[in-house]
N, C-alpha and C positions, 0 to 999 in steps of 0.2 A: 612634411619637413624634407628639405633637400637631402637626397640620398648620399651626396658627396660631402655633406656638412660634417665637420669634426666638432663634436660637442665641446662646449666651453664650461668652465667651472662656474661662471656667473649665470648660466642658463636657468638654474633653479631659482636664483634670486630674482631674475627678470620675470619668470613665471609668477612668483608670489607677489612681486610689486605691481604687476599688471592687474592682479586681482584686487589689490588693496588701494591703489591710487588712480586718480583720473588720468595721469600721464606719467611716463617714465622717461628719464633722460639718461642715455648711456654715453658717457664721455671718456675720452682717452686719446692716446697717440693715434694719428692717422695710420692707416694700413694695418692696424692691429686686429681687424675683423669685426668692428662695430656694426657695419652695414650688413654683413653676412649673417651675423647673429640676430640682429634686429629683424631681418626678413623672415627668420624662422618663427618669430613671435607676432608678426603683423599680417594683415589681410589686404592692405592697399598701401601705396607709397607715393611720395613726391620727393624728388632728388634735387635739392637746391644747388648742388655743385655741378649738375649736368650742363655742359656747355652747348648742347643742341639748341637750335633756334635762338642763338645769341642769348643764352641763359634765360630762356623763356620761363622756366619754372620759378626762378629767382624773382623775375620781374612781376610775375603773377602774384607771388606771395607779398611783394611790396605794395602792389596796387590794390588787390582785393584778397587779403589774407583769409577771410572767411570762406571764399570760394576754394582756395587751395587746401583748406582744412577738411573739405567734404570728401568722403570716401568711406569704404567699409572699415570698421574699427576692429582691432587697433590699427590706426593709420600711422605709417612710418613717415617722419619728416627728417630726411637725411641732411646732415651738416647745417643744422638750424642757425649756427652762428653767422652764416652768410647773410642772414636777414635777422639781426638781433631782436627786432620787434616781434618775431615769431613767439618768443617766450611769453610775452604779455598776451598775445592773441590766443595761445593755447591755454594759458591760465584762465583767461576770461571765458573761453569756450567750455572749459571744464566746470566753471562756476554755473554757467547757464544750463548745461546738460545734466549736471550732477550725477554722472555715471562713472564707472570704473573702466580702466583699460581702454581709454579713448585714443590716446596717442603714445607713440614711442618716438622720442627725439634722439638723434645722435649728434655729437659735437666733438670736433678735434681741436677746438680752441675755446678759450673763455673770453668773451668780449669784455672790454672795460665797462664796469657798471657805473653809470653816471646818473642814477636815479630813475631811469626809464624802465628798468627791469625790476619787477616785483619778485620777492623771494620764491614764490611758488610753494611755500611751506604748507604741508597738508594736502597739496594738490599734485605736485610734481616730485616724484622720488628720483634721486640722482644715484647712479651706479657707476663706479669707476671700472674701466676695462683696460687691460694691459696686453702687451704681446704675449704669445703663448708660453706657458711653462713647459718644461720637458715632458711632464705627464700628459698635457693636452696635445702636444705634438707627437706623442707616442715614442719619445726618446727616453722616457723613464718607464721601466717595467712596472712600477707601482707596487713592488712586493711589500713595502713598509709604509704604513700610513702615519702621518703626523699625529692624528688623533690617538692611535694606539700607544704612542709614547706617553702622552698625557694621561691616558686611561689605564696604564699599566697592563695592557693586553698585548704588548709587543712580543713577537716570537722571532728568534734568530733565523736567518735564512741565507743561503748562498746566493749571491746576486749576480755572479758571473764577472768575467774579466772585462775591464774597460781600458781601452788604449788612450794614452795621452793625446794621440792624433785625433781621436774621436771627440774628446772634450774641447780641443782647440777648434775643430771644425764646427761644433755646435755653438760655441761662443761667437765665432765669426759670423755664422749664419743668423743667429738670433731667433727670436720667437715670432717672426713675421709669417703669417699664413701663406703669403705669396711666394715664400722661399722654399716651402716644403717640396721635396721631390726634385729640386734643381741640383746641378753639380756645382762645384766650388766656383768656377769661373762665372756662373750665372748668379748664384745667391750672394756672391761677394759684391756685386754691383748694387744690390737693393739698398743697403744702409747708406752707401755713399750717395746715391740719388736722393735718399731721404734728406740728408743734411743739405744738399744743394737746393732742394725744393723749399726747405724751411728758410734758408738764407735769401734765396732769390725771389720767392713768391709769398710764402705764408705770412712772414712778418709784416710785409706791407699790407696784405689783405686784412690782417688782424687790426692794424693801427691806422693805416692810411698815411703813414709817415715813412719817409725814406731814411732808413737807418744806415749806418756805415757797416756794410756786410763784411768788409775785411776785418774790422775790429771785432765784430761779433764772432767771426770764424776763429780769430786768435783766442778769444775767450773760451770758445768751445774746446780748442786744443788744450788750453790750460786746465779746463775741467777734466778732459780725458786723461791728462797726465796725473791728475789728482783723483782719479776715480777711486771710490771706496775709501776716501780719507775725509777728515774733518777740516779741510783747508778753508781758511777764512778768506774774506774778500781781499784783505791785504796780502795774504799769501798768493792768491790768484794774480793780483796786480804785479807782485814781484816775479812770479813765474813768467808772465807775459814779457816783462822787461828782459829777463834772462834768456828765454828761449826764442822769443819773437822779435826782440830788439824794438819794442814798441811800448808806448805808455797809454794806459787807460785809467782815468781817475776812479776812485772808489764808488762815487755816486753813479757814474755811467755803468760800472760793472753791476751794481745792485739793480739798476734799471733793466739791463740786459738779462740778468738772472730771472727777474720777474717775468719778462717776456717769454723766456724759455719754459718757465713753469706753466704759464698760461697756454702754451702750445703743447703741454704734456711731453716735452722733450726731456726734461730732467725731473726726477722725483726723489727728493732727499729723504734720508732716514732720520726720523726725529730721535732725540735723546730720551732714554727711558729713565723715569724716576718713580720711586715708590714711597709709600708712607714709612719712613724710618725714624727711629728715635735716637739716632746717633749723631755724631758731629761730622759725618761724612758729607763732603761737598761734591755734588755731581755736576760735571760739565754739561752745558746745554747746547754745545755746537752740534749742528746737523752733519751727518755723513753724506757726502755728495755722491750721487749716482745718476747716470743716464737712465732713462726708462728701460733701456735694453743695452747690454754690454756691446752688442754689435755696433752701436752708434759711436761709442767711445773708440772702438778699434778703427772704424771707418774714418773718424775725425783725425786720428793719428796717421792714417794711411798705412797701418801695419798689415803685413801679409802673414800667411801661415808660417813661412820661414822665419819672419821676424819674431813671432811669438814663441816658436819652438826653440829659438836661439836666445830668448830673453824670458826665462821662466819667472823672473821676479815680476816683470810687467804682466805676464799672463796670469800670475797669481792674483793680482788685483782684479783682472777681468773675470777670472773664475769666481772670485768672491762676489762680484757684482751679479754674475749669472745666478749664483745660489741665493743671493738676497732677493733677486727678482722672483724666483720660484717660491721662496719662503713667504714673501709678502702675499703672493697669490693664494697659497695654501692656507696661510693664517686667516686671511679675510674670508675665505670660503667656509671657515669654521667659526666666523664671527669674531676673530681676534685681530690684533694689530702687530706690526713689525716695528721694532726700535733697535737702537744700539746703546751700549753703555760705556761711559768713561767717567772716572772720578779723579780727584786731585791726589789720590794715592797711587796713581799710575796703574789702576786696574781697568782693564778693558774687556768687553765682550763683543764679538763681531756682530751678533744678531740676538735680539731678544724678542720672543713672541709672548704676548700676554693675551689670554683668553678672556671672554666676557665675565667669567666667574672669578677673575682675579688671579688664577693660577698663571705662572709664567715659567718659561724655559730659557736657559742660557745656551747659545749655540756658538761654537767656534768652527770656522771654515778653513779647511786645509786641503791643498791639492794632493799632496803625496801621503801615502800610508806611513812614511817614516816620521811624519810630524804629529801623528795621533797621540803618542805618549805625552809629549810636551803640552799639547792642547788640552788633554784630559787633566793633566796636573794643574794647569792654569785654572780650569773651571772648578776643580775641587778646592783649590786655595781661595778662590773668590767666594765660594759658598761658605767655607769655614769662617772666613773673615767677616762676612756679612752676618752670620749667626752670632759671632762674638760681639758684634755691634748692635745686637737686637734688631737687625734689619730683617725684612721678609726675604728669605733666601729663595733661590730658584727651586721649583718643584721637579724639574728634570734638567739634566746636563747632557748635551748632545754634541758630538763632533760630526759635522757634515764634511764628507771627503769626496775626492774625485777618483783616486786610484786605489780602491779597495774591492776585494772580491766577495766580501761578506758584510751583512748587517748583523750586529750582535751587541750584547750588553757586557761590558767588561766587569771583572770582579769588583772593581771599585764603584760600580753603579752607573758609570758613564756609558751612554749609547754611542755607537759608531754606525753611521748610515751613509752610504754612497748617494749622492744627489741623483744619480741615474736609477735609483730604486725607490725614490720617495714619491708620495702622493698625499693629498689631504687626509 
């Protein structure tokens, strides 16, 4: 294994999947480390995005796919979506060889499936990868595990002082492996170039259709202004009219949003619902998020000074940072991340549900001065759900930015700094 490789939380899942399936597909945002991770688990490779020899590897795969599939296994096929027929070729090869761990595919986009792609069920396992969490990038000390909160093995600990400036810098930098070790002027460029690359190159390569990049950029700015909210398509359309002095119809917005999802640029938070026997009506709107908060900040063109002088906006970006990490940690434990809203105006910033049905309610607050109100809100929601015979949360947690301690309050609510959390 590469001595400079920073282990990722999905490494164990990749290892197990390689043993259980004929092929494994690691998909997610480009630049998030898929190739680097896949190389640690493979013994040979072909890179379909390699431009050398006028994209020789890509042409080889198109003309003679079985030749390109030859090599020591597991064989890495990087950016398989460059030649969508690769999926069927791999599936067929797995059927013929009937082995395990033959191929590892990476993909930073999902091609339109028009009947040529078989599902791969039972043959190809799919694993979602995201930019690095603070624990993976070593910016969280990991003194508190998410698992310990659910298992009642938590112990209070002094986590150390965290400066607001540090949180802003971590959010601007994002979880891109290529940004680690760079200074502000250097890492600030990376998410901006990411957005440019998506608009100017990746969308056309995905579809082969010339889309209106200016309108797409305006929609991205509307999404950034509504980061960590449940803004509807109509709300986004009104936002574009108000801030961009432009109009985009709802159908076009929906089409563009689908493209952004297929490029793993955005990843919304699904609404949480549970088996309740009350009259509570739960809102089903998704909470909108970029896959990394740095992309929302880059889209808005916001600088460090902009964010430190507009803590309301930074609060939404900080919430997005915490949701990114909570999703990664939850999935490493076999859980899922949601949010909660109902028609009684009760909201929970983040909900984590484990495979065994246990679930936790998480409020996210930047400052320690907001902890009391957040804890009160969580307790009121738990009490009201109990009164309605609903399944109430097993744990209540306030995730915060500016706290020096991780502890459990007398009312039972946990308080954990995001810079101290791990799975």
